[in-house]
Structures are given as structure tokens and as C-alpha cells.
N, C-alpha and C positions, 0 to 999 in steps of 0.2 A: 541535564545532558542536551547539548545543542546539535541538531542535525539539519542538513540542507538537502531537500529533495530536488533533484536536478534533472533536466532534459536538454538535449540539443537537437537541432535540425541541421542537416548537412547537404552538400552538393552530390554526395554519393556514399560509397561504402568504405573507402580506403584512403586515408590521408597520405599514405606513401605513394599513391599514384596521382596526387595533386588535389584531392577532394578537401573541401574546407567547411568550417562551421559557418552557418548563416544565421542562427538564432540560438540564444541560451535563455532558458527560463529556470527560476529556482524559487523554492518556498522554504521559509525558515520554520523549523519545529523546535520547541523547547520542552523537554520531558514529554514528548509525544503529543504536544498540543501546538497547533498553528499559532504563530505570534502575530500574523498579519503582515510581516515584513517579506517582501519579494524582491527578486532581481530579474530584469527582463531587458534583453538587448538583441536588436537585429544587427547583422554584420555584413559588410561588403566582402564577398569572397575573392574578389579580384580575378574572376574567371566567369564564364558563361554558366548558366544553370541547365544542366541536362534535363530533357523532357521527363525522364523517369522520376527524377527527384522532384520536379515541379508538380507532378501528378500527386505526389505524397503530401507535400505541405503548401503548395500554392505560392511559394515565394519566388517571384521572377526577377529578371535582370533589371527591369525598370524600377521596380520597387526597392531593390537593394543598392542601386548605383550610388545613392547619396548617404548611405549608412556608413558609420565609422569602421575602420580596420580593427581587427582583434588587438593588435598591439596598442591602439589608442585606449582601449577599455580594459586591458588585462589587469592593471593595478587596482581599478575599482572592483573587478570581479574577485580578485584575490582577497581584497579587503572584506568583501561581503561574506565569502565562504570562510575566511579566517582559518581556524584549526578545527572546524566542525567535521563530523563524519558526514560523508556524502551518500545519499540514498538514491540509487539509480536503477532503472529497469534495463537489464542487459548491460551492465556496467562496463564490460570490456570494451564495448563499441564506443561509448561516450568518453571513457577515460583515454583511449588511444587518440581521439580527436582533440580533446582538451590538452593533452600533453604535447601533441604535435604543434598545436597553436602556441602554447606557452614556450616551448623550446624555440620556435621560430621568432617569438617576440623577445628572447633573451631571459626568460624566467626559468626557474627550476621546475621540473615536471612534478606532478602530484604523485604520491605513493599509491600504488594500487590497493594497499591495505586500508586506505581511507574510504574505500567504496563498499557500501552494503548493497548487494545485488538482489533486488526483489524477485527477479526472474529465477534465481537459484533457490531462494526461499520458497517460492511457489511451487517449483518442481519437486523440492523435498517434501513439502507439506501435502501436495496433491499429485503423487506420482502417476504418470500416465494421462493426466488431464491437460487440456489446453492452458497455457500460462502466459498468453499474451495480455496486454493491459486491458484490451476490450473484454477478453474472457474473464479476467479477474473482476472487472466491473460487473459483469453479468452474475458471477458467483456471489459477490458481496452486496449486490444492489446498489452500487455506486452509480450515480447519474452521469453518463457521458454522452447525453444527447447532443451537446454542443460540439462534439468532436467529429465534424464532417471531414476535416483534414487534420493532419498532425500540426500541433502548435506547441512550442517548448513550454511556455508558461501554463497553458491550459493542461497539457499533459502532466506537468509537475504537480499542479493542484489536484488532479484526479489521482496521480500516483501517491500522493500524500494520504489520501483517504484509503486507498488500497493497502498501503503499507501499514497503516494503523490497524486495519483489519487482520492483516497477516501476522502481526505481532501481538494481537490480542486486544487492540483498542485502548481506550482510556482505562486507567486504574480507578477503582471506586473512590479513592480519597483525593483525586486530582481536584484542585479548586478549593479544598477545605483549608482554612487557616489552621495553624498549630493548635489554637484553642478549641476549634471545632473537632479536630482529629482527637484531641485528648478527651473531650466530652463524649465523642463516639466510642472510644475505647472503654471509658468508665461505665457508660451505659451497657456495654457488652458484658462488663464484669459483674454488674449489680443485677441484671435481669438475665437469669439463666433459663433457657428454653427447655421445657420438658414436654413430652407427648401427653396430651390429655384426651379423654373420650369425647367424641362428637356430641354436642348438645342435642342434635336431632339425628338419629340413625339414618343412614342411606336407605332408600327404598330398595326392596328386593327386585333384582333385575332378571331373575330366572323365571321363565314362563312355566306354567303347569306342564306343558308337553316336555320341556327340558328336564323338569324334575322327575317325571315319570320314566323317561328314557334313561336317566341316571340310575334310578332305583332298579330298573330292569338289568342294567349293566352290572350293578353291585351283586345282584342275586346270581347272575351268571358266573361271576368270579367265585362266589362261595365264601366260606368262613375266613379265608386268607385276605379278603379285601381290606385294605387299610382303613376304609371309612367305618368299619365295624369294630376297630380297635381303639377308638377314642374314649 
């Protein structure tokens, strides 16, 4: 199963009011394992960068001025994602921007059903708990120390780790060849585990004071104490 973990940075919150994508980052997973293939592209939004957006990602007008337009890279982007399922944190936001840019460039929009939303997964799995990417990094112990500002490729790499934690991480047989998997199954069938007595009994952990207190408690209960019926 091929999946693309994806993130975008934009000039604002709504493409309907003229906001544009300025960065796309994506990481390829196959059977929930990173393949090492990534996609990363800065884009010229053909408009000035609002101060509020600059504070989020640090991408300014001077830096983006010589970057390509989305229309020039749309085909390469679509080739990279192909028919893979997209994994996005707050998918509705990124999908509306991607589809606005694709439509503007003359391409068909992406189906929203292609997006797996890790924000929704986290809210279902941990109801009432913070579900931001940073909060999930803290929950799962994912290193996000390099995330001083938002960056599409870095955020995609971090999200890939978070996503694998959300869905249960690697399966125990990942990376095994068919021969190794068969040997493992045969070993499971030939060596059946059964409980065995400890070779050395555990040391008694009850103190004399605790034993005396328990004995007094049993006497207080009388003949109905369950400890007297063994």
C-alpha cells in the first residue's frame, strides 16, 4: 500500500479570498514504511506575503520571488503522488488549497476521499486531548526540536512518524523475507509455550508486621474468613 504524507504552507487561510500555496512537502510510505522518496517545492504565490503568515513559516517575498508558479510544477506533483492515499493533518485545509491550485492550473481536483486526516484520527483516539502536531509529538516522543517554524517537508517527515504511531507502528513481520516469515511460523508451531514453575521461588515480600496485622484481621472476621477455608 502506497501512501503520501503531505503538508503545505500558504499565504493565509482561504484560497477563495486569494490565498495561495507557497510550499509543498511530501514523504512516500509503502506498507507503512518510509521509502526515502520525497517531494519538496517552494512556489511563487504571485502576491505579497501577509505578516501573520510570514511569522508562521518564515517564507518572505524576496525568497519566493524567483520560485516557479504552481502551474509549472503541477504535472510533476501529480506524477509523484500518482494514485496514492494522501495522509494530511487537518486534511480539509490542505485539500482545499491543492484543489484550488490544480483547478487554476487546468487540472482535475483531487477527491477528498483520497485524504486520510490524522487530526480526525487523533481526536477519535484521544478524545478531549490536544491533537495538534506538536501535541502528538509530545505524546509519542517524536523529536520535533527542529520545528522552530512550520516547514512543509519537515512537517511531513514528522507527521509520517506520528501517523505510524497513530495506526500502530510497524507490523512485527515487516522487513522479513517470505522464507523468514515461513520459518517464523514453523517455529511457532513446533515450540508450544507452556507455563513452568520458577526454578528459584520469589523471595517473600510480606514483612512480619504485615503478616501479624493480617492474622489479627482474619481472627476478627471469625470462622467465615475465606483464608480459613483453603
